[in-house]
VEXVEXZA-698924 format. One record per residue: residue in one letter; residue number from 1; x, y, z of N, C-alpha, C in turn. Coordinates in nm, 2 decimals. Atoms other than C-alpha are relative to their C-alpha. Layout:
N
@code: a, pos: NUM, n.x: X, n.y: Y, n.z: Z, ca.x: X, ca.y: Y, ca.z: Z, c.x: X, c.y: Y, c.z: Z
...
//
This chain:
104
@code: m, pos: 1, n.x: -0.11, n.y: 0.04, n.z: 0.08, ca.x: 7.10, ca.y: 14.10, ca.z: 10.39, c.x: 0.01, c.y: -0.16, c.z: 0.01
@code: s, pos: 2, n.x: -0.01, n.y: 0.15, n.z: 0.00, ca.x: 7.12, ca.y: 13.73, ca.z: 10.29, c.x: 0.15, c.y: -0.04, c.z: 0.02
@code: t, pos: 3, n.x: -0.13, n.y: 0.05, n.z: -0.02, ca.x: 7.42, ca.y: 13.51, ca.z: 10.37, c.x: 0.09, c.y: 0.02, c.z: -0.12
@code: a, pos: 4, n.x: -0.08, n.y: -0.02, n.z: 0.12, ca.x: 7.54, ca.y: 13.54, ca.z: 10.01, c.x: 0.05, c.y: 0.14, c.z: -0.01
@code: e, pos: 5, n.x: -0.03, n.y: -0.14, n.z: 0.02, ca.x: 7.55, ca.y: 13.92, ca.z: 10.04, c.x: 0.10, c.y: 0.05, c.z: 0.11
@code: k, pos: 6, n.x: -0.09, n.y: -0.04, n.z: -0.11, ca.x: 7.75, ca.y: 13.93, ca.z: 10.37, c.x: 0.15, c.y: -0.01, c.z: -0.04
@code: p, pos: 7, n.x: -0.14, n.y: 0.01, n.z: 0.03, ca.x: 8.12, ca.y: 14.01, ca.z: 10.32, c.x: 0.06, c.y: -0.12, c.z: 0.08
@code: g, pos: 8, n.x: -0.07, n.y: 0.11, n.z: -0.07, ca.x: 8.33, ca.y: 13.70, ca.z: 10.40, c.x: -0.09, c.y: -0.12, c.z: 0.03
@code: a, pos: 9, n.x: 0.10, n.y: 0.11, n.z: -0.03, ca.x: 8.02, ca.y: 13.47, ca.z: 10.40, c.x: 0.02, c.y: -0.12, c.z: -0.09
@code: h, pos: 10, n.x: -0.02, n.y: 0.11, n.z: 0.09, ca.x: 8.12, ca.y: 13.26, ca.z: 10.11, c.x: 0.09, c.y: -0.11, c.z: 0.06
@code: p, pos: 11, n.x: -0.08, n.y: 0.10, n.z: -0.06, ca.x: 8.26, ca.y: 12.92, ca.z: 10.22, c.x: 0.14, c.y: -0.01, c.z: -0.04
@code: r, pos: 12, n.x: -0.14, n.y: 0.00, n.z: 0.04, ca.x: 8.58, ca.y: 12.97, ca.z: 10.03, c.x: 0.09, c.y: 0.07, c.z: 0.11
@code: h, pos: 13, n.x: -0.08, n.y: -0.07, n.z: -0.11, ca.x: 8.69, ca.y: 13.20, ca.z: 10.32, c.x: 0.04, c.y: -0.09, c.z: 0.11
@code: d, pos: 14, n.x: -0.04, n.y: 0.10, n.z: -0.10, ca.x: 8.71, ca.y: 12.89, ca.z: 10.54, c.x: 0.10, c.y: -0.10, c.z: -0.05
@code: l, pos: 15, n.x: -0.10, n.y: 0.08, n.z: 0.05, ca.x: 8.95, ca.y: 12.72, ca.z: 10.31, c.x: 0.14, c.y: 0.03, c.z: 0.06
@code: e, pos: 16, n.x: -0.14, n.y: -0.03, n.z: -0.05, ca.x: 9.30, ca.y: 12.68, ca.z: 10.46, c.x: 0.10, c.y: 0.01, c.z: -0.11
@code: p, pos: 17, n.x: -0.10, n.y: -0.02, n.z: 0.11, ca.x: 9.56, ca.y: 12.82, ca.z: 10.22, c.x: 0.10, c.y: -0.11, c.z: -0.01
@code: l, pos: 18, n.x: -0.10, n.y: 0.11, n.z: 0.01, ca.x: 9.81, ca.y: 12.55, ca.z: 10.32, c.x: -0.05, c.y: -0.12, c.z: -0.06
@code: l, pos: 19, n.x: 0.06, n.y: 0.13, n.z: 0.05, ca.x: 9.57, ca.y: 12.28, ca.z: 10.21, c.x: -0.05, c.y: 0.02, c.z: -0.14
@code: t, pos: 20, n.x: 0.04, n.y: -0.02, n.z: 0.14, ca.x: 9.51, ca.y: 12.43, ca.z: 9.86, c.x: 0.10, c.y: -0.07, c.z: -0.09
@code: s, pos: 21, n.x: -0.10, n.y: 0.08, n.z: 0.08, ca.x: 9.82, ca.y: 12.24, ca.z: 9.75, c.x: -0.04, c.y: -0.14, c.z: 0.00
@code: p, pos: 22, n.x: 0.05, n.y: 0.14, n.z: 0.00, ca.x: 9.72, ca.y: 11.89, ca.z: 9.63, c.x: 0.09, c.y: -0.09, c.z: 0.08
@code: v, pos: 23, n.x: -0.09, n.y: 0.09, n.z: -0.07, ca.x: 10.03, ca.y: 11.73, ca.z: 9.79, c.x: -0.03, c.y: 0.02, c.z: 0.15
@code: r, pos: 24, n.x: 0.03, n.y: -0.02, n.z: -0.14, ca.x: 9.97, ca.y: 11.90, ca.z: 10.13, c.x: -0.13, c.y: -0.05, c.z: 0.04
@code: l, pos: 25, n.x: 0.14, n.y: 0.06, n.z: -0.03, ca.x: 9.60, ca.y: 11.81, ca.z: 10.12, c.x: 0.01, c.y: -0.15, c.z: 0.01
@code: s, pos: 26, n.x: -0.01, n.y: 0.15, n.z: 0.00, ca.x: 9.69, ca.y: 11.45, ca.z: 10.04, c.x: 0.08, c.y: -0.05, c.z: 0.12
@code: v, pos: 27, n.x: -0.07, n.y: 0.04, n.z: -0.12, ca.x: 9.94, ca.y: 11.43, ca.z: 10.33, c.x: -0.09, c.y: 0.01, c.z: 0.12
@code: v, pos: 28, n.x: 0.09, n.y: -0.02, n.z: -0.12, ca.x: 9.69, ca.y: 11.57, ca.z: 10.58, c.x: -0.11, c.y: -0.11, c.z: -0.01
@code: a, pos: 29, n.x: 0.10, n.y: 0.11, n.z: 0.01, ca.x: 9.42, ca.y: 11.33, ca.z: 10.44, c.x: 0.05, c.y: -0.13, c.z: 0.04
@code: a, pos: 30, n.x: -0.06, n.y: 0.13, n.z: -0.04, ca.x: 9.66, ca.y: 11.04, ca.z: 10.48, c.x: 0.02, c.y: -0.02, c.z: 0.15
@code: l, pos: 31, n.x: -0.02, n.y: 0.00, n.z: -0.15, ca.x: 9.73, ca.y: 11.13, ca.z: 10.84, c.x: -0.12, c.y: 0.01, c.z: 0.08
@code: a, pos: 32, n.x: 0.12, n.y: -0.02, n.z: -0.08, ca.x: 9.38, ca.y: 11.21, ca.z: 10.94, c.x: -0.06, c.y: -0.12, c.z: 0.07
@code: p, pos: 33, n.x: 0.05, n.y: 0.12, n.z: -0.08, ca.x: 9.27, ca.y: 10.85, ca.z: 11.03, c.x: 0.10, c.y: -0.06, c.z: 0.09
@code: l, pos: 34, n.x: -0.11, n.y: 0.07, n.z: -0.07, ca.x: 9.60, ca.y: 10.77, ca.z: 11.20, c.x: 0.04, c.y: 0.08, c.z: 0.12
@code: d, pos: 35, n.x: -0.07, n.y: -0.08, n.z: -0.11, ca.x: 9.77, ca.y: 10.86, ca.z: 11.53, c.x: 0.13, c.y: 0.05, c.z: -0.05
@code: k, pos: 36, n.x: -0.13, n.y: -0.05, n.z: 0.06, ca.x: 10.10, ca.y: 10.88, ca.z: 11.34, c.x: 0.03, c.y: -0.10, c.z: -0.11
@code: a, pos: 37, n.x: -0.05, n.y: 0.08, n.z: 0.11, ca.x: 10.27, ca.y: 10.74, ca.z: 11.03, c.x: 0.14, c.y: 0.02, c.z: -0.03
@code: e, pos: 38, n.x: -0.14, n.y: -0.02, n.z: 0.04, ca.x: 10.62, ca.y: 10.68, ca.z: 10.92, c.x: 0.01, c.y: 0.08, c.z: -0.13
@code: f, pos: 39, n.x: -0.02, n.y: -0.08, n.z: 0.12, ca.x: 10.75, ca.y: 10.92, ca.z: 10.66, c.x: -0.01, c.y: -0.08, c.z: -0.13
@code: a, pos: 40, n.x: 0.00, n.y: 0.09, n.z: 0.12, ca.x: 10.81, ca.y: 10.64, ca.z: 10.41, c.x: -0.14, c.y: -0.05, c.z: -0.04
@code: f, pos: 41, n.x: 0.14, n.y: 0.04, n.z: 0.03, ca.x: 10.45, ca.y: 10.52, ca.z: 10.44, c.x: -0.08, c.y: 0.11, c.z: -0.07
@code: v, pos: 42, n.x: 0.07, n.y: -0.12, n.z: 0.06, ca.x: 10.31, ca.y: 10.87, ca.z: 10.37, c.x: 0.06, c.y: 0.03, c.z: -0.14
@code: r, pos: 43, n.x: -0.06, n.y: -0.03, n.z: 0.13, ca.x: 10.56, ca.y: 10.92, ca.z: 10.08, c.x: -0.06, c.y: -0.10, c.z: -0.10
@code: d, pos: 44, n.x: 0.05, n.y: 0.09, n.z: 0.09, ca.x: 10.45, ca.y: 10.60, ca.z: 9.92, c.x: -0.15, c.y: 0.01, c.z: -0.03
@code: l, pos: 45, n.x: 0.14, n.y: -0.02, n.z: 0.01, ca.x: 10.08, ca.y: 10.66, ca.z: 9.98, c.x: -0.03, c.y: 0.12, c.z: -0.09
@code: v, pos: 46, n.x: 0.03, n.y: -0.12, n.z: 0.07, ca.x: 10.09, ca.y: 11.01, ca.z: 9.84, c.x: 0.07, c.y: 0.00, c.z: -0.14
@code: e, pos: 47, n.x: -0.07, n.y: 0.01, n.z: 0.13, ca.x: 10.33, ca.y: 10.91, ca.z: 9.55, c.x: 0.08, c.y: 0.12, c.z: -0.03
@code: v, pos: 48, n.x: -0.09, n.y: -0.11, n.z: 0.02, ca.x: 10.59, ca.y: 11.18, ca.z: 9.59, c.x: 0.14, c.y: -0.05, c.z: 0.04
@code: t, pos: 49, n.x: -0.14, n.y: 0.03, n.z: -0.04, ca.x: 10.97, ca.y: 11.18, ca.z: 9.63, c.x: 0.02, c.y: 0.04, c.z: 0.14
@code: d, pos: 50, n.x: -0.04, n.y: -0.04, n.z: -0.14, ca.x: 11.14, ca.y: 11.21, ca.z: 9.97, c.x: 0.01, c.y: 0.15, c.z: 0.01
@code: s, pos: 51, n.x: -0.02, n.y: -0.15, n.z: -0.01, ca.x: 11.24, ca.y: 11.57, ca.z: 9.89, c.x: -0.13, c.y: 0.08, c.z: -0.02
@code: a, pos: 52, n.x: 0.12, n.y: -0.07, n.z: 0.02, ca.x: 10.90, ca.y: 11.67, ca.z: 9.77, c.x: -0.09, c.y: -0.01, c.z: 0.13
@code: l, pos: 53, n.x: 0.07, n.y: 0.01, n.z: -0.12, ca.x: 10.74, ca.y: 11.53, ca.z: 10.08, c.x: 0.06, c.y: 0.08, c.z: 0.12
@code: s, pos: 54, n.x: -0.07, n.y: -0.07, n.z: -0.11, ca.x: 11.00, ca.y: 11.68, ca.z: 10.31, c.x: -0.03, c.y: 0.15, c.z: -0.01
@code: k, pos: 55, n.x: 0.04, n.y: -0.15, n.z: 0.02, ca.x: 10.93, ca.y: 12.03, ca.z: 10.16, c.x: -0.14, c.y: 0.03, c.z: 0.05
@code: q, pos: 56, n.x: 0.14, n.y: -0.03, n.z: -0.03, ca.x: 10.56, ca.y: 12.00, ca.z: 10.20, c.x: -0.03, c.y: -0.02, c.z: 0.15
@code: v, pos: 57, n.x: 0.01, n.y: 0.03, n.z: -0.14, ca.x: 10.58, ca.y: 11.85, ca.z: 10.55, c.x: 0.06, c.y: 0.12, c.z: 0.08
@code: a, pos: 58, n.x: -0.06, n.y: -0.11, n.z: -0.07, ca.x: 10.81, ca.y: 12.14, ca.z: 10.65, c.x: -0.10, c.y: 0.12, c.z: 0.00
@code: a, pos: 59, n.x: 0.10, n.y: -0.11, n.z: 0.01, ca.x: 10.54, ca.y: 12.39, ca.z: 10.54, c.x: -0.12, c.y: -0.03, c.z: 0.10
@code: l, pos: 60, n.x: 0.11, n.y: 0.03, n.z: -0.09, ca.x: 10.27, ca.y: 12.20, ca.z: 10.73, c.x: 0.04, c.y: 0.01, c.z: 0.15
@code: e, pos: 61, n.x: -0.05, n.y: -0.01, n.z: -0.14, ca.x: 10.48, ca.y: 12.18, ca.z: 11.04, c.x: 0.02, c.y: 0.14, c.z: 0.04
@code: e, pos: 62, n.x: -0.01, n.y: -0.14, n.z: -0.03, ca.x: 10.56, ca.y: 12.55, ca.z: 11.02, c.x: -0.14, c.y: 0.06, c.z: 0.03
@code: g, pos: 63, n.x: 0.14, n.y: -0.05, n.z: -0.02, ca.x: 10.18, ca.y: 12.61, ca.z: 11.00, c.x: -0.07, c.y: -0.06, c.z: 0.12
@code: g, pos: 64, n.x: 0.06, n.y: 0.06, n.z: -0.12, ca.x: 10.12, ca.y: 12.40, ca.z: 11.31, c.x: -0.10, c.y: -0.11, c.z: -0.03
@code: l, pos: 65, n.x: 0.10, n.y: 0.10, n.z: 0.03, ca.x: 9.92, ca.y: 12.14, ca.z: 11.13, c.x: 0.06, c.y: -0.14, c.z: 0.02
@code: v, pos: 66, n.x: -0.06, n.y: 0.13, n.z: -0.01, ca.x: 10.17, ca.y: 11.85, ca.z: 11.15, c.x: 0.12, c.y: 0.01, c.z: 0.09
@code: s, pos: 67, n.x: -0.12, n.y: 0.01, n.z: -0.09, ca.x: 10.42, ca.y: 11.74, ca.z: 11.41, c.x: 0.09, c.y: -0.11, c.z: -0.06
@code: v, pos: 68, n.x: -0.10, n.y: 0.09, n.z: 0.06, ca.x: 10.74, ca.y: 11.56, ca.z: 11.31, c.x: 0.09, c.y: -0.05, c.z: 0.12
@code: d, pos: 69, n.x: -0.08, n.y: 0.06, n.z: -0.11, ca.x: 10.92, ca.y: 11.32, ca.z: 11.55, c.x: 0.10, c.y: -0.09, c.z: -0.07
@code: k, pos: 70, n.x: -0.11, n.y: 0.09, n.z: 0.05, ca.x: 11.26, ca.y: 11.16, ca.z: 11.47, c.x: 0.04, c.y: -0.09, c.z: 0.11
@code: g, pos: 71, n.x: -0.05, n.y: 0.10, n.z: -0.09, ca.x: 11.39, ca.y: 10.85, ca.z: 11.63, c.x: 0.07, c.y: -0.11, c.z: -0.07
@code: r, pos: 72, n.x: -0.06, n.y: 0.12, n.z: 0.06, ca.x: 11.54, ca.y: 10.51, ca.z: 11.56, c.x: -0.08, c.y: -0.12, c.z: 0.03
@code: v, pos: 73, n.x: 0.05, n.y: 0.14, n.z: -0.02, ca.x: 11.41, ca.y: 10.16, ca.z: 11.52, c.x: 0.12, c.y: -0.08, c.z: -0.02
@code: g, pos: 74, n.x: -0.12, n.y: 0.07, n.z: 0.00, ca.x: 11.71, ca.y: 9.95, ca.z: 11.60, c.x: 0.11, c.y: 0.11, c.z: -0.04
@code: r, pos: 75, n.x: -0.11, n.y: -0.10, n.z: 0.05, ca.x: 12.00, ca.y: 10.13, ca.z: 11.41, c.x: -0.05, c.y: 0.09, c.z: -0.10
@code: r, pos: 76, n.x: 0.05, n.y: -0.08, n.z: 0.11, ca.x: 11.78, ca.y: 10.28, ca.z: 11.15, c.x: -0.07, c.y: 0.12, c.z: 0.04
@code: p, pos: 77, n.x: 0.07, n.y: -0.12, n.z: -0.04, ca.x: 11.67, ca.y: 10.64, ca.z: 11.17, c.x: -0.14, c.y: -0.01, c.z: -0.06
@code: r, pos: 78, n.x: 0.14, n.y: 0.00, n.z: 0.05, ca.x: 11.29, ca.y: 10.69, ca.z: 11.13, c.x: -0.06, c.y: 0.14, c.z: 0.03
@code: t, pos: 79, n.x: 0.07, n.y: -0.13, n.z: -0.02, ca.x: 11.07, ca.y: 11.00, ca.z: 11.10, c.x: -0.15, c.y: -0.04, c.z: 0.00
@code: w, pos: 80, n.x: 0.14, n.y: 0.02, n.z: -0.01, ca.x: 10.71, ca.y: 10.99, ca.z: 11.21, c.x: -0.08, c.y: 0.13, c.z: -0.01
@code: l, pos: 81, n.x: 0.08, n.y: -0.12, n.z: 0.02, ca.x: 10.44, ca.y: 11.24, ca.z: 11.11, c.x: -0.13, c.y: -0.02, c.z: 0.07
@code: a, pos: 82, n.x: 0.13, n.y: 0.00, n.z: -0.06, ca.x: 10.12, ca.y: 11.32, ca.z: 11.29, c.x: -0.07, c.y: 0.13, c.z: -0.02
@code: l, pos: 83, n.x: 0.08, n.y: -0.12, n.z: -0.01, ca.x: 9.84, ca.y: 11.57, ca.z: 11.27, c.x: 0.00, c.y: 0.05, c.z: 0.14
@code: t, pos: 84, n.x: 0.02, n.y: -0.06, n.z: -0.13, ca.x: 9.83, ca.y: 11.81, ca.z: 11.55, c.x: -0.15, c.y: 0.02, c.z: 0.03
@code: a, pos: 85, n.x: 0.14, n.y: -0.03, n.z: -0.03, ca.x: 9.50, ca.y: 11.89, ca.z: 11.73, c.x: -0.05, c.y: 0.11, c.z: -0.09
@code: d, pos: 86, n.x: 0.04, n.y: -0.11, n.z: 0.09, ca.x: 9.49, ca.y: 12.22, ca.z: 11.53, c.x: -0.01, c.y: -0.05, c.z: -0.14
@code: g, pos: 87, n.x: 0.00, n.y: 0.05, n.z: 0.14, ca.x: 9.57, ca.y: 12.03, ca.z: 11.21, c.x: -0.13, c.y: -0.08, c.z: -0.03
@code: r, pos: 88, n.x: 0.13, n.y: 0.07, n.z: 0.02, ca.x: 9.27, ca.y: 11.80, ca.z: 11.26, c.x: -0.12, c.y: 0.10, c.z: -0.01
@code: a, pos: 89, n.x: 0.11, n.y: -0.10, n.z: 0.00, ca.x: 9.04, ca.y: 12.10, ca.z: 11.33, c.x: 0.00, c.y: 0.08, c.z: -0.14
@code: v, pos: 90, n.x: -0.01, n.y: -0.07, n.z: 0.13, ca.x: 9.17, ca.y: 12.29, ca.z: 11.02, c.x: -0.04, c.y: -0.09, c.z: -0.11
@code: y, pos: 91, n.x: 0.03, n.y: 0.09, n.z: 0.11, ca.x: 9.14, ca.y: 11.98, ca.z: 10.80, c.x: -0.16, c.y: -0.02, c.z: 0.00
@code: r, pos: 92, n.x: 0.15, n.y: 0.02, n.z: 0.00, ca.x: 8.77, ca.y: 11.93, ca.z: 10.91, c.x: -0.07, c.y: 0.13, c.z: -0.05
@code: r, pos: 93, n.x: 0.05, n.y: -0.13, n.z: 0.05, ca.x: 8.70, ca.y: 12.30, ca.z: 10.85, c.x: 0.02, c.y: 0.01, c.z: -0.15
@code: h, pos: 94, n.x: -0.03, n.y: 0.00, n.z: 0.14, ca.x: 8.86, ca.y: 12.28, ca.z: 10.51, c.x: -0.09, c.y: -0.09, c.z: -0.08
@code: l, pos: 95, n.x: 0.09, n.y: 0.09, n.z: 0.07, ca.x: 8.66, ca.y: 11.98, ca.z: 10.41, c.x: -0.14, c.y: 0.05, c.z: 0.00
@code: d, pos: 96, n.x: 0.13, n.y: -0.06, n.z: -0.01, ca.x: 8.34, ca.y: 12.14, ca.z: 10.53, c.x: -0.02, c.y: 0.11, c.z: -0.10
@code: a, pos: 97, n.x: 0.00, n.y: -0.11, n.z: 0.10, ca.x: 8.42, ca.y: 12.45, ca.z: 10.32, c.x: -0.01, c.y: -0.06, c.z: -0.14
@code: l, pos: 98, n.x: 0.01, n.y: 0.06, n.z: 0.14, ca.x: 8.48, ca.y: 12.23, ca.z: 10.01, c.x: -0.14, c.y: -0.06, c.z: -0.03
@code: r, pos: 99, n.x: 0.13, n.y: 0.05, n.z: 0.01, ca.x: 8.15, ca.y: 12.05, ca.z: 10.07, c.x: -0.10, c.y: 0.11, c.z: -0.02
@code: a, pos: 100, n.x: 0.09, n.y: -0.11, n.z: 0.01, ca.x: 7.97, ca.y: 12.38, ca.z: 10.11, c.x: 0.01, c.y: 0.07, c.z: -0.14
@code: i, pos: 101, n.x: -0.03, n.y: -0.06, n.z: 0.13, ca.x: 8.13, ca.y: 12.52, ca.z: 9.79, c.x: -0.07, c.y: -0.09, c.z: -0.11
@code: a, pos: 102, n.x: 0.05, n.y: 0.10, n.z: 0.10, ca.x: 8.03, ca.y: 12.20, ca.z: 9.60, c.x: -0.15, c.y: -0.02, c.z: 0.01
@code: g, pos: 103, n.x: 0.14, n.y: 0.02, n.z: -0.02, ca.x: 7.68, ca.y: 12.22, ca.z: 9.74, c.x: -0.04, c.y: -0.13, c.z: 0.05
@code: a, pos: 104, n.x: 0.03, n.y: 0.13, n.z: -0.05, ca.x: 7.70, ca.y: 11.88, ca.z: 9.90, c.x: -0.06, c.y: 0.00, c.z: 0.14
//
């Protein structure tokens, strides 16, 4: 039986459902090269509203892909986002699956 004939062998099975959303994928891609980033930085980079980013980050946090830390810089509240170790692994696997599907 060839790889193509084995159940579950198609690379689409390695896609992470949480990352099939363009905004969530964009957030994870923005965080991938960084240790952490301020919420506002990611919001501006991904070009979404505060509420849209908040909703998508909540889903990524619930899925264990992103951690959220709140604090203050002086008197101003700040929120920092970071990929978890699992989030980095899932992102790499998702990208590998996309490349395999595209034949790259």
